[in-house]
Residue, then its C-alpha position, 0 to 999 in steps of 0.5 A: m624946283k625950290y627945296f626947303p631946309y629941315t625943321d630943326y637944326k643943332s650946332v656942332d662946331n665952327l667947321i661944320g656949323r649946323i646939322p639937322n637934329g637926328w644927324r651926327v658927326e663922325r670921323l671917316h675912320d670911324v665909319a669906314t676902313i681906309k687903305t692906301s694902295n702901293v700897287d704901281k704900274k709894273s709887270a712882275k713875272y710871278d705876279a697875277p695879271v690884274k686890271l688896274c684902276n689908276y689915277v687917271d681913271v679916278y680923276y676923269h670918272s665920277k663912277i667906275t664901271s666895266e666900260i672903262d678900258f683899264m690898264i693891265s698890270t700885275a699884283s702880288e697875292n697880298e696886294i690883291e687881297r688888300f687892294t681889290l675893289h668892290a661895288g660900293d667902295v670909294v677911291f680918291t686921289k691921295d696926292s697931286e702937284d696941285p693941292y686942289d686936286i687932292g681928294i677927288p673921289t670916284l665910286i666903284k659902281e659895279e663888281i668888276e673882276n680882278l680890279v685892283c686899286g693903283y698907286h697914289l690913291s686911297i680906298v674907302k670901304p664903308e662900314l655898311s651898318q653906318i654909311i653907304g658908298g654913294f653917300v661917302y662919294y657925295a660927301l667927299e665932293t663937298e666943299l666941306s671935305k675939300f677944305q679939310f683935305t686941303l688943310a691936312s695936305n702937306g708938301v711944297t711941289r707935290f702935295g699929299l694926304t697923310y693917313q692921319g689927315t684922311k682918317n680924321l675927315l669929319l662927315p655929317i651923317p644921317s640915318l641909312d634910309e636918309q643916306k639912300s634918299i640923298v644918294d637917289f636924289l643926287d644921282y637923278k639931279i646930277v644926270q640932269i645937270n650933266r646932260l645940260i653941260d654935255k649939250k653945251k660942250e657939244l655946241i662949243e665943239k661945233l663952234n670951234e670946228q666952225r672957226i677952224t673951217m672958216i680960218t682954213q678956207a680964208v688962208t688957203k683959198g682967200i675971201d673973194l668968192n668970185v676970184t679966178m682959181k688955178n690948180t696948184e698940183v699940191n695934193w692937200l692945197g688943190d685950187i688957189p686964187k690965180h694971182w697967188g704964188i706958191k712957196r715953201l714956208r722957209f721963204a716967208i719966215e725965219s724959224n726959231p731965231v737965235k737969242s744972241e740978237i738980244n745981247d744988248i739987253e741987260r741981264d737983270d731986265l725982266v722978260s715974259f716967261v711962258p710955260m706951256n700952260a700959258v699958251g692958249e688953244y687957237g691963240g693968246i698967251r697968259l703973261d702973268i710971269n716975269k723973270p730976269l733975263n739972266d734966269v731964263y736965257d739958257g734952257y728956254t725958247y726965245f721969241r719977241n713981239d710979233d713972232v708966232v709960236i706953236a706947240k711942237i709936242t703931242p697933244c698940244f700941237e694937235n689941240g691948236k696951242g699957239a699964238k701971235a706974241e704981243y704985249l711981252t715985257n720989254g718986248i721979249a719972252f722965253g718959254t717952254t722948249e716945246l715951242h717952235v717960233m716963226r718970225p715973218l720976213e718982210g712982206y709977210s703978216s704975222r696975223w696971217l701967219f698965225y691963222l695959217s698955223i692953226c688951220h686944218a691942213f697945217r695941224e693935220i699934216g704936221a701931226s702926220e710928220m711927228y717923230g718920237a714915241g707915245g706922248q713924246k712925239r714932236v713936230p720937226e722944224s723941217f716940216i715948218k720950213n718945207f710946208r708948201l702953201g699959196i701966198p697972197s700979197y701982204e695987203e691981201q694977207e692983212s685983209i684976210a686977217d681982218f676978215i678972220d678977226t671979225e668972224t672969230q669975234k662973233i664965234n668967240d662971243m658965242l663960245r663965251v656965253n656957252n662957257q659961262a653957262i657951263d661954269r654956272l651949271i658946275e657951280y650949281k652942281k657943287a652947291l646942290i651936292s654940298s647943301t644936300v649932303t650937309g643937311q642944309i636942304d631936306v630932299r626926303g620927300v622929293e619925288i624922283p620920276n623914272k629914277e635914273v642912275a648917274 
């Protein structure tokens, strides 16, 4: 559908540029009350229990409803009076380790009993005679607001918005009736766009599952459909080709090799540095950071080209984070301590070993043997060493890896197409919100069939 601009515009300043005649520019402080919450995750004996709308709730939900499973905390009478949230309020992230995560908004969509705003968040309570909450929410989603928030943020390793930076946010504002038309239009359109995105994500999930199922079949059963099978008496493994051996992985790999083997390398030589966010899910390592060996030798995990690395901490392990190392600077890398390293012994293929490490059985059994509590659970090295599997000859390992390479490339091509489609839909959604809320298109006369609410 083609949308048209307003008939008449006026220039306001270099930041905003132009807005329709009849619109005005106001500071957020002049059209809303702004509060910064200090209610932390705690449990005080004499404070009242409350539902806490915390940072994660805001970050991952564009609208806050009673369907969310809120954290239960406590708050003082003063905190409850100041920071209780009501329908129409807008909450946004006040600080973050990433400056681009500042100012992410959500709209309180309905009245929720005892809902209090948590720490690291700011509340915007609109003056309803001038602005409505839905319009504030969409205004904070625009590139115009995000740019202003980024300029106003301060910090080095953690970035935050001061009250001054928040209250001076400039917003183009139409009449209340026009705000309502804009919110109704965007609610309807965003529902449509999000449904398309969700369908693409569902397809991506199915493709990923198809890939892992194919890999699991190939590394545990082989690729010859006519081969004679034998029973292993290993519960998870079942039947394997008759000519395969059965071994524990300790006889096929060296686990977590010692870094003293590279003592002949100069300490000022560069090596690859690999934090957890540089390790891909189902393969690949981003190699954009190099550091002198002396800076990383102590306190990090050592590996080299052709080693296989796997994340050992939850949820990274379950999500398939791991890779076959290649193209490392000077053939060497040091990475996060939350990695296990598997080095294939002679007669074993590193490509086959990598595919084994991301198959269903390896990840599911490994997850069941994790130790620790909550988000700090880890896969023990003993699981890797004691993992029993069927092992073909080196030549067959390479043939299996060749087959998986070919099949995964087909799936990766489909994944790339669908991920690109999602990126385009997200960009379109951003552009539509910005164009509408800043008055670059006029949606007052757009008919909304069977109005839906986002």
